mmCIF file of the protein (N, C-alpha, C, O) and its ligand, coordinates in Angstrom:
data_MODEL
# 
_entry.id   MODEL 
# 
loop_
_entity.id 
_entity.type 
_entity.pdbx_number_of_molecules 
1 polymer     1 
2 non-polymer 1 
# 
_entity_poly.entity_id                      1 
_entity_poly.type                           'polypeptide(L)' 
_entity_poly.nstd_linkage                   no 
_entity_poly.nstd_monomer                   no 
_entity_poly.pdbx_seq_one_letter_code       MSKELCKLKKSLKKNMKSYVSLVDAPNFVCKKCGRVANAKKNLCDGVKMRG 
_entity_poly.pdbx_seq_one_letter_code_can   MSKELCKLKKSLKKNMKSYVSLVDAPNFVCKKCGRVANAKKNLCDGVKMRG 
_entity_poly.pdbx_strand_id                 A 
# 
loop_
_entity_poly_seq.entity_id 
_entity_poly_seq.num 
_entity_poly_seq.mon_id 
_entity_poly_seq.hetero 
1 1  MET n 
1 2  SER n 
1 3  LYS n 
1 4  GLU n 
1 5  LEU n 
1 6  CYS n 
1 7  LYS n 
1 8  LEU n 
1 9  LYS n 
1 10 LYS n 
1 11 SER n 
1 12 LEU n 
1 13 LYS n 
1 14 LYS n 
1 15 ASN n 
1 16 MET n 
1 17 LYS n 
1 18 SER n 
1 19 TYR n 
1 20 VAL n 
1 21 SER n 
1 22 LEU n 
1 23 VAL n 
1 24 ASP n 
1 25 ALA n 
1 26 PRO n 
1 27 ASN n 
1 28 PHE n 
1 29 VAL n 
1 30 CYS n 
1 31 LYS n 
1 32 LYS n 
1 33 CYS n 
1 34 GLY n 
1 35 ARG n 
1 36 VAL n 
1 37 ALA n 
1 38 ASN n 
1 39 ALA n 
1 40 LYS n 
1 41 LYS n 
1 42 ASN n 
1 43 LEU n 
1 44 CYS n 
1 45 ASP n 
1 46 GLY n 
1 47 VAL n 
1 48 LYS n 
1 49 MET n 
1 50 ARG n 
1 51 GLY n 
# 
loop_
_struct_asym.id 
_struct_asym.entity_id 
A 1 
B 2 
# 
loop_
_chem_comp.id 
_chem_comp.type 
_chem_comp.mon_nstd_flag 
ALA 'L-peptide linking' y 
ARG 'L-peptide linking' y 
ASN 'L-peptide linking' y 
ASP 'L-peptide linking' y 
CYS 'L-peptide linking' y 
GLU 'L-peptide linking' y 
GLY 'peptide linking'   y 
LEU 'L-peptide linking' y 
LYS 'L-peptide linking' y 
MET 'L-peptide linking' y 
PHE 'L-peptide linking' y 
PRO 'L-peptide linking' y 
SER 'L-peptide linking' y 
TYR 'L-peptide linking' y 
VAL 'L-peptide linking' y 
ZN  non-polymer         . 
# 
_pdbx_entity_nonpoly.entity_id   2 
_pdbx_entity_nonpoly.name        ? 
_pdbx_entity_nonpoly.comp_id     ZN 
# 
_pdbx_nonpoly_scheme.asym_id         B 
_pdbx_nonpoly_scheme.entity_id       2 
_pdbx_nonpoly_scheme.mon_id          ZN 
_pdbx_nonpoly_scheme.ndb_seq_num     1 
_pdbx_nonpoly_scheme.pdb_seq_num     101 
_pdbx_nonpoly_scheme.auth_seq_num    101 
_pdbx_nonpoly_scheme.pdb_mon_id      ZN 
_pdbx_nonpoly_scheme.auth_mon_id     ZN 
_pdbx_nonpoly_scheme.pdb_strand_id   A 
_pdbx_nonpoly_scheme.pdb_ins_code    . 
# 
loop_
_atom_site.group_PDB 
_atom_site.id 
_atom_site.type_symbol 
_atom_site.label_atom_id 
_atom_site.label_alt_id 
_atom_site.label_comp_id 
_atom_site.label_asym_id 
_atom_site.label_entity_id 
_atom_site.label_seq_id 
_atom_site.pdbx_PDB_ins_code 
_atom_site.Cartn_x 
_atom_site.Cartn_y 
_atom_site.Cartn_z 
_atom_site.occupancy 
_atom_site.B_iso_or_equiv 
_atom_site.pdbx_formal_charge 
_atom_site.auth_seq_id 
_atom_site.auth_comp_id 
_atom_site.auth_asym_id 
_atom_site.auth_atom_id 
_atom_site.pdbx_PDB_model_num 
ATOM   1   N  N  . MET A 1 1  ? -6.481 -7.584  -6.730 1.00 0.00 ? 1   MET A N  1 
ATOM   2   C  CA . MET A 1 1  ? -6.344 -6.712  -5.562 1.00 0.00 ? 1   MET A CA 1 
ATOM   3   C  C  . MET A 1 1  ? -6.195 -5.265  -5.997 1.00 0.00 ? 1   MET A C  1 
ATOM   4   O  O  . MET A 1 1  ? -5.153 -4.889  -6.533 1.00 0.00 ? 1   MET A O  1 
ATOM   5   N  N  . SER A 1 2  ? -7.181 -4.476  -5.784 1.00 0.00 ? 2   SER A N  1 
ATOM   6   C  CA . SER A 1 2  ? -7.044 -3.061  -6.107 1.00 0.00 ? 2   SER A CA 1 
ATOM   7   C  C  . SER A 1 2  ? -7.531 -2.205  -4.955 1.00 0.00 ? 2   SER A C  1 
ATOM   8   O  O  . SER A 1 2  ? -7.703 -0.994  -5.099 1.00 0.00 ? 2   SER A O  1 
ATOM   9   N  N  . LYS A 1 3  ? -7.754 -2.835  -3.811 1.00 0.00 ? 3   LYS A N  1 
ATOM   10  C  CA . LYS A 1 3  ? -8.221 -2.072  -2.655 1.00 0.00 ? 3   LYS A CA 1 
ATOM   11  C  C  . LYS A 1 3  ? -7.072 -1.368  -1.956 1.00 0.00 ? 3   LYS A C  1 
ATOM   12  O  O  . LYS A 1 3  ? -5.904 -1.653  -2.221 1.00 0.00 ? 3   LYS A O  1 
ATOM   13  N  N  . GLU A 1 4  ? -7.404 -0.463  -1.078 1.00 0.00 ? 4   GLU A N  1 
ATOM   14  C  CA . GLU A 1 4  ? -6.387 0.223   -0.308 1.00 0.00 ? 4   GLU A CA 1 
ATOM   15  C  C  . GLU A 1 4  ? -5.725 -0.736  0.664  1.00 0.00 ? 4   GLU A C  1 
ATOM   16  O  O  . GLU A 1 4  ? -6.401 -1.465  1.390  1.00 0.00 ? 4   GLU A O  1 
ATOM   17  N  N  . LEU A 1 5  ? -4.412 -0.730  0.672  1.00 0.00 ? 5   LEU A N  1 
ATOM   18  C  CA . LEU A 1 5  ? -3.670 -1.637  1.539  1.00 0.00 ? 5   LEU A CA 1 
ATOM   19  C  C  . LEU A 1 5  ? -4.032 -1.412  2.997  1.00 0.00 ? 5   LEU A C  1 
ATOM   20  O  O  . LEU A 1 5  ? -4.042 -2.348  3.795  1.00 0.00 ? 5   LEU A O  1 
ATOM   21  N  N  . CYS A 1 6  ? -4.324 -0.182  3.335  1.00 0.00 ? 6   CYS A N  1 
ATOM   22  C  CA . CYS A 1 6  ? -4.643 0.173   4.710  1.00 0.00 ? 6   CYS A CA 1 
ATOM   23  C  C  . CYS A 1 6  ? -5.805 -0.658  5.246  1.00 0.00 ? 6   CYS A C  1 
ATOM   24  O  O  . CYS A 1 6  ? -5.935 -0.839  6.457  1.00 0.00 ? 6   CYS A O  1 
ATOM   25  N  N  . LYS A 1 7  ? -6.646 -1.162  4.352  1.00 0.00 ? 7   LYS A N  1 
ATOM   26  C  CA . LYS A 1 7  ? -7.819 -1.904  4.789  1.00 0.00 ? 7   LYS A CA 1 
ATOM   27  C  C  . LYS A 1 7  ? -7.693 -3.396  4.524  1.00 0.00 ? 7   LYS A C  1 
ATOM   28  O  O  . LYS A 1 7  ? -8.667 -4.141  4.631  1.00 0.00 ? 7   LYS A O  1 
ATOM   29  N  N  . LEU A 1 8  ? -6.484 -3.824  4.176  1.00 0.00 ? 8   LEU A N  1 
ATOM   30  C  CA . LEU A 1 8  ? -6.312 -5.217  3.771  1.00 0.00 ? 8   LEU A CA 1 
ATOM   31  C  C  . LEU A 1 8  ? -5.641 -6.089  4.825  1.00 0.00 ? 8   LEU A C  1 
ATOM   32  O  O  . LEU A 1 8  ? -5.232 -7.211  4.529  1.00 0.00 ? 8   LEU A O  1 
ATOM   33  N  N  . LYS A 1 9  ? -5.528 -5.600  6.014  1.00 0.00 ? 9   LYS A N  1 
ATOM   34  C  CA . LYS A 1 9  ? -4.815 -6.348  7.052  1.00 0.00 ? 9   LYS A CA 1 
ATOM   35  C  C  . LYS A 1 9  ? -5.318 -7.778  7.193  1.00 0.00 ? 9   LYS A C  1 
ATOM   36  O  O  . LYS A 1 9  ? -4.528 -8.705  7.371  1.00 0.00 ? 9   LYS A O  1 
ATOM   37  N  N  . LYS A 1 10 ? -6.615 -7.950  7.115  1.00 0.00 ? 10  LYS A N  1 
ATOM   38  C  CA . LYS A 1 10 ? -7.207 -9.267  7.335  1.00 0.00 ? 10  LYS A CA 1 
ATOM   39  C  C  . LYS A 1 10 ? -6.768 -10.283 6.293  1.00 0.00 ? 10  LYS A C  1 
ATOM   40  O  O  . LYS A 1 10 ? -6.579 -11.458 6.609  1.00 0.00 ? 10  LYS A O  1 
ATOM   41  N  N  . SER A 1 11 ? -6.605 -9.836  5.053  1.00 0.00 ? 11  SER A N  1 
ATOM   42  C  CA . SER A 1 11 ? -6.285 -10.772 3.989  1.00 0.00 ? 11  SER A CA 1 
ATOM   43  C  C  . SER A 1 11 ? -4.798 -10.803 3.668  1.00 0.00 ? 11  SER A C  1 
ATOM   44  O  O  . SER A 1 11 ? -4.373 -11.456 2.715  1.00 0.00 ? 11  SER A O  1 
ATOM   45  N  N  . LEU A 1 12 ? -4.019 -10.100 4.461  1.00 0.00 ? 12  LEU A N  1 
ATOM   46  C  CA . LEU A 1 12 ? -2.593 -9.985  4.165  1.00 0.00 ? 12  LEU A CA 1 
ATOM   47  C  C  . LEU A 1 12 ? -1.895 -11.342 4.129  1.00 0.00 ? 12  LEU A C  1 
ATOM   48  O  O  . LEU A 1 12 ? -1.112 -11.612 3.218  1.00 0.00 ? 12  LEU A O  1 
ATOM   49  N  N  . LYS A 1 13 ? -2.169 -12.183 5.099  1.00 0.00 ? 13  LYS A N  1 
ATOM   50  C  CA . LYS A 1 13 ? -1.480 -13.475 5.150  1.00 0.00 ? 13  LYS A CA 1 
ATOM   51  C  C  . LYS A 1 13 ? -1.827 -14.357 3.957  1.00 0.00 ? 13  LYS A C  1 
ATOM   52  O  O  . LYS A 1 13 ? -0.964 -15.029 3.392  1.00 0.00 ? 13  LYS A O  1 
ATOM   53  N  N  . LYS A 1 14 ? -3.083 -14.345 3.588  1.00 0.00 ? 14  LYS A N  1 
ATOM   54  C  CA . LYS A 1 14 ? -3.535 -15.164 2.461  1.00 0.00 ? 14  LYS A CA 1 
ATOM   55  C  C  . LYS A 1 14 ? -2.946 -14.676 1.152  1.00 0.00 ? 14  LYS A C  1 
ATOM   56  O  O  . LYS A 1 14 ? -2.643 -15.468 0.259  1.00 0.00 ? 14  LYS A O  1 
ATOM   57  N  N  . ASN A 1 15 ? -2.783 -13.349 1.045  1.00 0.00 ? 15  ASN A N  1 
ATOM   58  C  CA . ASN A 1 15 ? -2.376 -12.762 -0.228 1.00 0.00 ? 15  ASN A CA 1 
ATOM   59  C  C  . ASN A 1 15 ? -1.005 -12.114 -0.147 1.00 0.00 ? 15  ASN A C  1 
ATOM   60  O  O  . ASN A 1 15 ? -0.758 -11.083 -0.774 1.00 0.00 ? 15  ASN A O  1 
ATOM   61  N  N  . MET A 1 16 ? -0.119 -12.717 0.623  1.00 0.00 ? 16  MET A N  1 
ATOM   62  C  CA . MET A 1 16 ? 1.189  -12.092 0.848  1.00 0.00 ? 16  MET A CA 1 
ATOM   63  C  C  . MET A 1 16 ? 1.913  -11.779 -0.454 1.00 0.00 ? 16  MET A C  1 
ATOM   64  O  O  . MET A 1 16 ? 2.514  -10.713 -0.597 1.00 0.00 ? 16  MET A O  1 
ATOM   65  N  N  . LYS A 1 17 ? 1.854  -12.719 -1.413 1.00 0.00 ? 17  LYS A N  1 
ATOM   66  C  CA . LYS A 1 17 ? 2.578  -12.505 -2.668 1.00 0.00 ? 17  LYS A CA 1 
ATOM   67  C  C  . LYS A 1 17 ? 2.064  -11.289 -3.421 1.00 0.00 ? 17  LYS A C  1 
ATOM   68  O  O  . LYS A 1 17 ? 2.843  -10.456 -3.883 1.00 0.00 ? 17  LYS A O  1 
ATOM   69  N  N  . SER A 1 18 ? 0.755  -11.196 -3.540 1.00 0.00 ? 18  SER A N  1 
ATOM   70  C  CA . SER A 1 18 ? 0.206  -10.064 -4.276 1.00 0.00 ? 18  SER A CA 1 
ATOM   71  C  C  . SER A 1 18 ? 0.370  -8.782  -3.477 1.00 0.00 ? 18  SER A C  1 
ATOM   72  O  O  . SER A 1 18 ? 0.509  -7.702  -4.051 1.00 0.00 ? 18  SER A O  1 
ATOM   73  N  N  . TYR A 1 19 ? 0.354  -8.896  -2.154 1.00 0.00 ? 19  TYR A N  1 
ATOM   74  C  CA . TYR A 1 19 ? 0.595  -7.715  -1.324 1.00 0.00 ? 19  TYR A CA 1 
ATOM   75  C  C  . TYR A 1 19 ? 2.005  -7.184  -1.564 1.00 0.00 ? 19  TYR A C  1 
ATOM   76  O  O  . TYR A 1 19 ? 2.204  -5.988  -1.778 1.00 0.00 ? 19  TYR A O  1 
ATOM   77  N  N  . VAL A 1 20 ? 2.973  -8.089  -1.526 1.00 0.00 ? 20  VAL A N  1 
ATOM   78  C  CA . VAL A 1 20 ? 4.369  -7.681  -1.719 1.00 0.00 ? 20  VAL A CA 1 
ATOM   79  C  C  . VAL A 1 20 ? 4.557  -7.024  -3.085 1.00 0.00 ? 20  VAL A C  1 
ATOM   80  O  O  . VAL A 1 20 ? 5.328  -6.073  -3.216 1.00 0.00 ? 20  VAL A O  1 
ATOM   81  N  N  . SER A 1 21 ? 3.863  -7.523  -4.094 1.00 0.00 ? 21  SER A N  1 
ATOM   82  C  CA . SER A 1 21 ? 3.997  -6.956  -5.431 1.00 0.00 ? 21  SER A CA 1 
ATOM   83  C  C  . SER A 1 21 ? 3.503  -5.511  -5.480 1.00 0.00 ? 21  SER A C  1 
ATOM   84  O  O  . SER A 1 21 ? 3.839  -4.769  -6.403 1.00 0.00 ? 21  SER A O  1 
ATOM   85  N  N  . LEU A 1 22 ? 2.712  -5.113  -4.495 1.00 0.00 ? 22  LEU A N  1 
ATOM   86  C  CA . LEU A 1 22 ? 2.198  -3.736  -4.464 1.00 0.00 ? 22  LEU A CA 1 
ATOM   87  C  C  . LEU A 1 22 ? 3.076  -2.806  -3.647 1.00 0.00 ? 22  LEU A C  1 
ATOM   88  O  O  . LEU A 1 22 ? 2.922  -1.586  -3.713 1.00 0.00 ? 22  LEU A O  1 
ATOM   89  N  N  . VAL A 1 23 ? 4.006  -3.377  -2.870 1.00 0.00 ? 23  VAL A N  1 
ATOM   90  C  CA . VAL A 1 23 ? 4.796  -2.539  -1.967 1.00 0.00 ? 23  VAL A CA 1 
ATOM   91  C  C  . VAL A 1 23 ? 6.301  -2.723  -2.130 1.00 0.00 ? 23  VAL A C  1 
ATOM   92  O  O  . VAL A 1 23 ? 7.073  -2.172  -1.345 1.00 0.00 ? 23  VAL A O  1 
ATOM   93  N  N  . ASP A 1 24 ? 6.738  -3.500  -3.150 1.00 0.00 ? 24  ASP A N  1 
ATOM   94  C  CA . ASP A 1 24 ? 8.160  -3.834  -3.239 1.00 0.00 ? 24  ASP A CA 1 
ATOM   95  C  C  . ASP A 1 24 ? 9.017  -2.671  -3.731 1.00 0.00 ? 24  ASP A C  1 
ATOM   96  O  O  . ASP A 1 24 ? 10.236 -2.684  -3.561 1.00 0.00 ? 24  ASP A O  1 
ATOM   97  N  N  . ALA A 1 25 ? 8.389  -1.671  -4.336 1.00 0.00 ? 25  ALA A N  1 
ATOM   98  C  CA . ALA A 1 25 ? 9.136  -0.492  -4.779 1.00 0.00 ? 25  ALA A CA 1 
ATOM   99  C  C  . ALA A 1 25 ? 8.295  0.745   -4.479 1.00 0.00 ? 25  ALA A C  1 
ATOM   100 O  O  . ALA A 1 25 ? 7.807  1.413   -5.390 1.00 0.00 ? 25  ALA A O  1 
ATOM   101 N  N  . PRO A 1 26 ? 8.137  1.036   -3.220 1.00 0.00 ? 26  PRO A N  1 
ATOM   102 C  CA . PRO A 1 26 ? 7.174  2.057   -2.809 1.00 0.00 ? 26  PRO A CA 1 
ATOM   103 C  C  . PRO A 1 26 ? 7.537  3.473   -3.237 1.00 0.00 ? 26  PRO A C  1 
ATOM   104 O  O  . PRO A 1 26 ? 8.685  3.899   -3.114 1.00 0.00 ? 26  PRO A O  1 
ATOM   105 N  N  . ASN A 1 27 ? 6.545  4.189   -3.737 1.00 0.00 ? 27  ASN A N  1 
ATOM   106 C  CA . ASN A 1 27 ? 6.714  5.600   -4.105 1.00 0.00 ? 27  ASN A CA 1 
ATOM   107 C  C  . ASN A 1 27 ? 5.814  6.499   -3.273 1.00 0.00 ? 27  ASN A C  1 
ATOM   108 O  O  . ASN A 1 27 ? 5.972  7.720   -3.268 1.00 0.00 ? 27  ASN A O  1 
ATOM   109 N  N  . PHE A 1 28 ? 4.875  5.887   -2.574 1.00 0.00 ? 28  PHE A N  1 
ATOM   110 C  CA . PHE A 1 28 ? 3.897  6.679   -1.831 1.00 0.00 ? 28  PHE A CA 1 
ATOM   111 C  C  . PHE A 1 28 ? 3.809  6.204   -0.390 1.00 0.00 ? 28  PHE A C  1 
ATOM   112 O  O  . PHE A 1 28 ? 3.998  5.023   -0.096 1.00 0.00 ? 28  PHE A O  1 
ATOM   113 N  N  . VAL A 1 29 ? 3.521  7.139   0.500  1.00 0.00 ? 29  VAL A N  1 
ATOM   114 C  CA . VAL A 1 29 ? 3.338  6.813   1.908  1.00 0.00 ? 29  VAL A CA 1 
ATOM   115 C  C  . VAL A 1 29 ? 1.986  7.370   2.345  1.00 0.00 ? 29  VAL A C  1 
ATOM   116 O  O  . VAL A 1 29 ? 1.571  8.441   1.900  1.00 0.00 ? 29  VAL A O  1 
ATOM   117 N  N  . CYS A 1 30 ? 1.310  6.638   3.214  1.00 0.00 ? 30  CYS A N  1 
ATOM   118 C  CA . CYS A 1 30 ? -0.002 7.069   3.660  1.00 0.00 ? 30  CYS A CA 1 
ATOM   119 C  C  . CYS A 1 30 ? 0.131  8.049   4.823  1.00 0.00 ? 30  CYS A C  1 
ATOM   120 O  O  . CYS A 1 30 ? 0.790  7.766   5.824  1.00 0.00 ? 30  CYS A O  1 
ATOM   121 N  N  . LYS A 1 31 ? -0.505 9.199   4.669  1.00 0.00 ? 31  LYS A N  1 
ATOM   122 C  CA . LYS A 1 31 ? -0.429 10.217  5.712  1.00 0.00 ? 31  LYS A CA 1 
ATOM   123 C  C  . LYS A 1 31 ? -1.142 9.786   6.971  1.00 0.00 ? 31  LYS A C  1 
ATOM   124 O  O  . LYS A 1 31 ? -0.794 10.220  8.069  1.00 0.00 ? 31  LYS A O  1 
ATOM   125 N  N  . LYS A 1 32 ? -2.136 8.934   6.819  1.00 0.00 ? 32  LYS A N  1 
ATOM   126 C  CA . LYS A 1 32 ? -2.941 8.524   7.966  1.00 0.00 ? 32  LYS A CA 1 
ATOM   127 C  C  . LYS A 1 32 ? -2.288 7.412   8.769  1.00 0.00 ? 32  LYS A C  1 
ATOM   128 O  O  . LYS A 1 32 ? -2.227 7.482   9.996  1.00 0.00 ? 32  LYS A O  1 
ATOM   129 N  N  . CYS A 1 33 ? -1.794 6.375   8.076  1.00 0.00 ? 33  CYS A N  1 
ATOM   130 C  CA . CYS A 1 33 ? -1.312 5.212   8.832  1.00 0.00 ? 33  CYS A CA 1 
ATOM   131 C  C  . CYS A 1 33 ? 0.150  4.875   8.583  1.00 0.00 ? 33  CYS A C  1 
ATOM   132 O  O  . CYS A 1 33 ? 0.658  3.919   9.169  1.00 0.00 ? 33  CYS A O  1 
ATOM   133 N  N  . GLY A 1 34 ? 0.841  5.623   7.738  1.00 0.00 ? 34  GLY A N  1 
ATOM   134 C  CA . GLY A 1 34 ? 2.269  5.400   7.569  1.00 0.00 ? 34  GLY A CA 1 
ATOM   135 C  C  . GLY A 1 34 ? 2.629  4.229   6.693  1.00 0.00 ? 34  GLY A C  1 
ATOM   136 O  O  . GLY A 1 34 ? 3.810  3.924   6.528  1.00 0.00 ? 34  GLY A O  1 
ATOM   137 N  N  . ARG A 1 35 ? 1.637  3.564   6.126  1.00 0.00 ? 35  ARG A N  1 
ATOM   138 C  CA . ARG A 1 35 ? 1.890  2.452   5.221  1.00 0.00 ? 35  ARG A CA 1 
ATOM   139 C  C  . ARG A 1 35 ? 2.506  2.970   3.921  1.00 0.00 ? 35  ARG A C  1 
ATOM   140 O  O  . ARG A 1 35 ? 2.292  4.124   3.551  1.00 0.00 ? 35  ARG A O  1 
ATOM   141 N  N  . VAL A 1 36 ? 3.266  2.126   3.230  1.00 0.00 ? 36  VAL A N  1 
ATOM   142 C  CA . VAL A 1 36 ? 3.826  2.544   1.954  1.00 0.00 ? 36  VAL A CA 1 
ATOM   143 C  C  . VAL A 1 36 ? 3.334  1.619   0.844  1.00 0.00 ? 36  VAL A C  1 
ATOM   144 O  O  . VAL A 1 36 ? 2.975  0.470   1.098  1.00 0.00 ? 36  VAL A O  1 
ATOM   145 N  N  . ALA A 1 37 ? 3.321  2.131   -0.390 1.00 0.00 ? 37  ALA A N  1 
ATOM   146 C  CA . ALA A 1 37 ? 2.871  1.344   -1.532 1.00 0.00 ? 37  ALA A CA 1 
ATOM   147 C  C  . ALA A 1 37 ? 3.445  1.897   -2.821 1.00 0.00 ? 37  ALA A C  1 
ATOM   148 O  O  . ALA A 1 37 ? 3.886  3.045   -2.879 1.00 0.00 ? 37  ALA A O  1 
ATOM   149 N  N  . ASN A 1 38 ? 3.437  1.058   -3.867 1.00 0.00 ? 38  ASN A N  1 
ATOM   150 C  CA . ASN A 1 38 ? 3.931  1.492   -5.172 1.00 0.00 ? 38  ASN A CA 1 
ATOM   151 C  C  . ASN A 1 38 ? 3.009  2.522   -5.796 1.00 0.00 ? 38  ASN A C  1 
ATOM   152 O  O  . ASN A 1 38 ? 3.462  3.408   -6.521 1.00 0.00 ? 38  ASN A O  1 
ATOM   153 N  N  . ALA A 1 39 ? 1.710  2.409   -5.517 1.00 0.00 ? 39  ALA A N  1 
ATOM   154 C  CA . ALA A 1 39 ? 0.730  3.273   -6.160 1.00 0.00 ? 39  ALA A CA 1 
ATOM   155 C  C  . ALA A 1 39 ? -0.121 3.994   -5.136 1.00 0.00 ? 39  ALA A C  1 
ATOM   156 O  O  . ALA A 1 39 ? -0.450 3.447   -4.083 1.00 0.00 ? 39  ALA A O  1 
ATOM   157 N  N  . LYS A 1 40 ? -0.472 5.226   -5.457 1.00 0.00 ? 40  LYS A N  1 
ATOM   158 C  CA . LYS A 1 40 ? -1.276 6.039   -4.547 1.00 0.00 ? 40  LYS A CA 1 
ATOM   159 C  C  . LYS A 1 40 ? -2.645 5.425   -4.305 1.00 0.00 ? 40  LYS A C  1 
ATOM   160 O  O  . LYS A 1 40 ? -3.204 5.548   -3.215 1.00 0.00 ? 40  LYS A O  1 
ATOM   161 N  N  . LYS A 1 41 ? -3.184 4.762   -5.327 1.00 0.00 ? 41  LYS A N  1 
ATOM   162 C  CA . LYS A 1 41 ? -4.538 4.214   -5.225 1.00 0.00 ? 41  LYS A CA 1 
ATOM   163 C  C  . LYS A 1 41 ? -4.635 3.125   -4.166 1.00 0.00 ? 41  LYS A C  1 
ATOM   164 O  O  . LYS A 1 41 ? -5.733 2.774   -3.733 1.00 0.00 ? 41  LYS A O  1 
ATOM   165 N  N  . ASN A 1 42 ? -3.504 2.593   -3.751 1.00 0.00 ? 42  ASN A N  1 
ATOM   166 C  CA . ASN A 1 42 ? -3.525 1.523   -2.767 1.00 0.00 ? 42  ASN A CA 1 
ATOM   167 C  C  . ASN A 1 42 ? -3.431 2.029   -1.332 1.00 0.00 ? 42  ASN A C  1 
ATOM   168 O  O  . ASN A 1 42 ? -3.326 1.237   -0.396 1.00 0.00 ? 42  ASN A O  1 
ATOM   169 N  N  . LEU A 1 43 ? -3.468 3.348   -1.160 1.00 0.00 ? 43  LEU A N  1 
ATOM   170 C  CA . LEU A 1 43 ? -3.404 3.914   0.178  1.00 0.00 ? 43  LEU A CA 1 
ATOM   171 C  C  . LEU A 1 43 ? -4.647 4.776   0.415  1.00 0.00 ? 43  LEU A C  1 
ATOM   172 O  O  . LEU A 1 43 ? -5.225 5.313   -0.530 1.00 0.00 ? 43  LEU A O  1 
ATOM   173 N  N  . CYS A 1 44 ? -5.055 4.904   1.687  1.00 0.00 ? 44  CYS A N  1 
ATOM   174 C  CA . CYS A 1 44 ? -6.256 5.684   1.958  1.00 0.00 ? 44  CYS A CA 1 
ATOM   175 C  C  . CYS A 1 44 ? -5.963 7.181   1.882  1.00 0.00 ? 44  CYS A C  1 
ATOM   176 O  O  . CYS A 1 44 ? -6.866 7.971   1.606  1.00 0.00 ? 44  CYS A O  1 
ATOM   177 N  N  . ASP A 1 45 ? -4.692 7.589   2.126  1.00 0.00 ? 45  ASP A N  1 
ATOM   178 C  CA . ASP A 1 45 ? -4.339 8.999   2.040  1.00 0.00 ? 45  ASP A CA 1 
ATOM   179 C  C  . ASP A 1 45 ? -2.897 9.132   1.585  1.00 0.00 ? 45  ASP A C  1 
ATOM   180 O  O  . ASP A 1 45 ? -2.064 9.693   2.296  1.00 0.00 ? 45  ASP A O  1 
ATOM   181 N  N  . GLY A 1 46 ? -2.604 8.614   0.400  1.00 0.00 ? 46  GLY A N  1 
ATOM   182 C  CA . GLY A 1 46 ? -1.235 8.524   -0.078 1.00 0.00 ? 46  GLY A CA 1 
ATOM   183 C  C  . GLY A 1 46 ? -0.657 9.840   -0.576 1.00 0.00 ? 46  GLY A C  1 
ATOM   184 O  O  . GLY A 1 46 ? -1.341 10.639  -1.215 1.00 0.00 ? 46  GLY A O  1 
ATOM   185 N  N  . VAL A 1 47 ? 0.631  10.046  -0.265 1.00 0.00 ? 47  VAL A N  1 
ATOM   186 C  CA . VAL A 1 47 ? 1.376  11.173  -0.808 1.00 0.00 ? 47  VAL A CA 1 
ATOM   187 C  C  . VAL A 1 47 ? 2.715  10.657  -1.330 1.00 0.00 ? 47  VAL A C  1 
ATOM   188 O  O  . VAL A 1 47 ? 3.250  9.674   -0.817 1.00 0.00 ? 47  VAL A O  1 
ATOM   189 N  N  . LYS A 1 48 ? 3.251  11.322  -2.352 1.00 0.00 ? 48  LYS A N  1 
ATOM   190 C  CA . LYS A 1 48 ? 4.506  10.897  -2.935 1.00 0.00 ? 48  LYS A CA 1 
ATOM   191 C  C  . LYS A 1 48 ? 5.641  11.077  -1.918 1.00 0.00 ? 48  LYS A C  1 
ATOM   192 O  O  . LYS A 1 48 ? 5.698  12.085  -1.214 1.00 0.00 ? 48  LYS A O  1 
ATOM   193 N  N  . MET A 1 49 ? 6.539  10.092  -1.850 1.00 0.00 ? 49  MET A N  1 
ATOM   194 C  CA . MET A 1 49 ? 7.596  10.153  -0.858 1.00 0.00 ? 49  MET A CA 1 
ATOM   195 C  C  . MET A 1 49 ? 8.731  11.063  -1.282 1.00 0.00 ? 49  MET A C  1 
ATOM   196 O  O  . MET A 1 49 ? 9.331  11.742  -0.449 1.00 0.00 ? 49  MET A O  1 
ATOM   197 N  N  . ARG A 1 50 ? 9.029  11.081  -2.579 1.00 0.00 ? 50  ARG A N  1 
ATOM   198 C  CA . ARG A 1 50 ? 10.164 11.874  -3.059 1.00 0.00 ? 50  ARG A CA 1 
ATOM   199 C  C  . ARG A 1 50 ? 9.863  12.407  -4.453 1.00 0.00 ? 50  ARG A C  1 
ATOM   200 O  O  . ARG A 1 50 ? 8.964  11.926  -5.142 1.00 0.00 ? 50  ARG A O  1 
ATOM   201 N  N  . GLY A 1 51 ? 10.642 13.418  -4.851 1.00 0.00 ? 51  GLY A N  1 
ATOM   202 C  CA . GLY A 1 51 ? 10.484 13.926  -6.197 1.00 0.00 ? 51  GLY A CA 1 
ATOM   203 C  C  . GLY A 1 51 ? 9.549  15.116  -6.284 1.00 0.00 ? 51  GLY A C  1 
ATOM   204 O  O  . GLY A 1 51 ? 9.325  15.647  -7.371 1.00 0.00 ? 51  GLY A O  1 
HETATM 205 ZN ZN . ZN  B 2 .  ? -3.779 4.584   5.085  1.00 0.00 2 101 ZN  A ZN 1 
# 
């Protein structure tokens, strides 16, 4: 899984474990949809939350 989480809604239920592993310690938030993720690459418009 290396796609943007913002576009993964359809496969979320099937891949819940791997999804959680990408968002369990979020550092970035998506400016467009408000989703959070550990890595910027997993968001369509990610920005760092703190620091
Ligand atoms: Zn997004």
